[in-house]
C-alpha positions as CSV (number, residue, x, y, z in Angstrom):
1,M,0.7,2.6,-29.0
2,I,2.5,3.0,-32.3
3,V,3.6,6.5,-33.3
4,F,5.7,7.4,-36.3
5,R,7.4,10.6,-37.0
6,D,9.1,11.1,-40.3
7,G,9.0,7.4,-41.1
8,E,10.7,6.4,-37.8
9,I,8.9,4.8,-34.7
10,L,8.6,6.7,-31.4
11,L,10.0,4.8,-28.4
12,I,10.3,5.8,-24.8
13,K,13.3,4.9,-22.5
14,E,12.1,3.2,-19.3
15,K,13.4,4.8,-16.1
16,E,13.9,1.6,-14.3
17,D,16.5,0.1,-16.7
18,G,17.2,2.5,-19.5
19,L,15.8,0.1,-22.1
20,W,13.3,1.2,-24.9
21,S,9.8,0.3,-25.5
22,L,6.6,1.7,-27.0
23,P,4.5,4.1,-25.0
24,G,1.8,2.3,-23.3
25,G,0.0,1.7,-20.0
26,W,-3.3,1.0,-18.5
27,A,-6.7,2.4,-19.3
28,D,-8.5,4.3,-16.5
29,I,-12.1,3.2,-15.5
30,G,-14.6,4.6,-18.1
31,E,-11.8,5.6,-20.7
32,S,-12.2,4.4,-24.2
33,P,-9.2,2.6,-25.8
34,A,-8.6,5.6,-28.0
35,E,-8.7,8.0,-25.0
36,A,-6.3,5.8,-22.9
37,T,-4.1,5.6,-26.0
38,A,-3.8,9.5,-26.4
39,R,-3.4,10.0,-22.6
40,E,-0.6,7.3,-22.2
41,V,1.2,8.7,-25.3
42,R,1.1,12.2,-24.0
43,E,2.2,11.2,-20.4
44,E,5.2,9.2,-21.7
45,S,6.3,11.1,-24.7
46,G,4.9,14.6,-24.3
47,Y,3.1,14.5,-27.7
48,R,-0.5,15.0,-28.3
49,M,-1.9,12.6,-30.9
50,R,-4.9,10.6,-32.0
51,A,-5.3,7.0,-32.6
52,V,-6.0,6.3,-36.2
53,K,-6.2,2.5,-36.6
54,L,-6.1,-0.7,-34.5
55,A,-3.2,-2.4,-35.9
56,S,-3.1,-5.3,-33.6
57,L,-4.7,-7.1,-30.6
58,Y,-2.7,-9.7,-29.0
59,N,-2.6,-11.9,-26.0
60,R,0.5,-10.5,-24.4
61,D,1.9,-13.9,-23.3
62,R,1.9,-15.3,-27.0
63,Q,3.7,-12.3,-28.3
64,V,6.3,-11.4,-25.7
65,P,7.8,-14.7,-24.2
66,V,9.1,-13.2,-21.0
67,P,6.7,-14.3,-18.2
68,I,4.9,-12.0,-16.0
69,P,2.6,-12.8,-13.0
70,Y,-0.7,-11.5,-14.6
71,H,-2.4,-11.8,-18.0
72,F,-3.7,-9.1,-20.3
73,Y,-4.3,-8.3,-24.0
74,K,-2.3,-5.6,-25.9
75,L,-4.2,-3.2,-28.2
76,N,-1.7,-1.5,-30.4
77,F,-3.1,1.6,-32.2
78,L,-1.4,3.4,-35.2
79,C,-1.3,7.0,-34.1
80,E,-0.9,10.3,-35.6
81,I,0.9,13.1,-34.0
82,L,-1.3,16.3,-34.1
83,P,-0.4,18.9,-36.7
84,N,2.3,21.4,-35.6
85,E,2.8,19.4,-32.4
86,E,6.0,19.8,-30.4
87,P,6.3,17.7,-27.3
88,E,5.7,19.0,-23.9
89,P,8.8,19.2,-21.7
90,W,7.4,17.0,-19.0
91,V,7.2,13.2,-19.5
92,D,7.1,10.2,-17.4
93,A,9.8,8.3,-19.4
94,A,13.6,8.7,-19.0
95,G,13.9,9.7,-22.6
96,V,12.0,9.9,-26.0
97,G,13.4,9.1,-29.4
98,V,12.4,8.1,-32.8
99,F,14.2,5.1,-34.7
100,G,14.4,3.4,-37.9
101,E,13.6,-0.2,-38.4
102,V,17.3,-1.0,-38.7
103,N,18.6,1.1,-36.0
104,L,16.5,0.1,-32.9
105,P,18.1,0.6,-29.4
106,S,18.0,-2.1,-26.8
107,L,14.4,-3.1,-26.3
108,Y,12.6,-3.7,-23.0
109,L,11.6,-7.3,-24.0
110,T,8.9,-7.8,-21.4
111,R,6.9,-5.1,-23.3
112,V,8.0,-5.3,-27.0
113,I,10.0,-7.5,-29.1
114,P,11.8,-6.7,-32.6
115,P,9.3,-8.9,-34.7
116,L,6.3,-6.6,-33.3
117,I,8.3,-3.5,-34.3
118,S,8.8,-5.0,-37.8
119,C,4.9,-5.8,-38.0
120,F,4.2,-2.1,-36.9
121,F,6.6,-0.8,-39.6
122,E,4.6,-2.8,-42.1
123,H,1.3,-1.4,-40.9
124,H,2.8,2.2,-41.3
125,R,3.9,1.5,-44.8
126,N,0.7,-0.2,-45.7
127,P,-2.1,1.5,-43.7
128,N,-4.9,-0.6,-45.4
129,L,-3.6,-3.9,-43.8
130,P,-6.2,-5.6,-41.7
131,T,-5.9,-5.7,-37.9
132,D,-3.5,-8.5,-36.7
133,F,-4.7,-10.6,-33.9
134,D,-4.1,-14.0,-32.3
């Protein structure tokens, strides 16, 4: 899930190792991709938002080279924080922050890599770009 605030990307700090990644997670049974996106961003960052555009759909293994024991596709939606929204104080993450493209923190590389972050900044700057996919 790709959320921008004041031109910077929202990242969450993972509890397990203190590294940063995009908010994300699994869809619940019967949940639409947009509903799962809104729920996961709220659970992990405290922000209520809405999915605006599907920026990319990738085979996870082709984009993130760190192997994991299962296979899935990653749907990355550009999201918009709802107007006048302040984050709720409870979150599932160890921290929440916004970062510019040139001052990214240490990323959790099994979930996201710097070239993908750059791609998402490009989608934010140019919202009419078509959806990326592999």
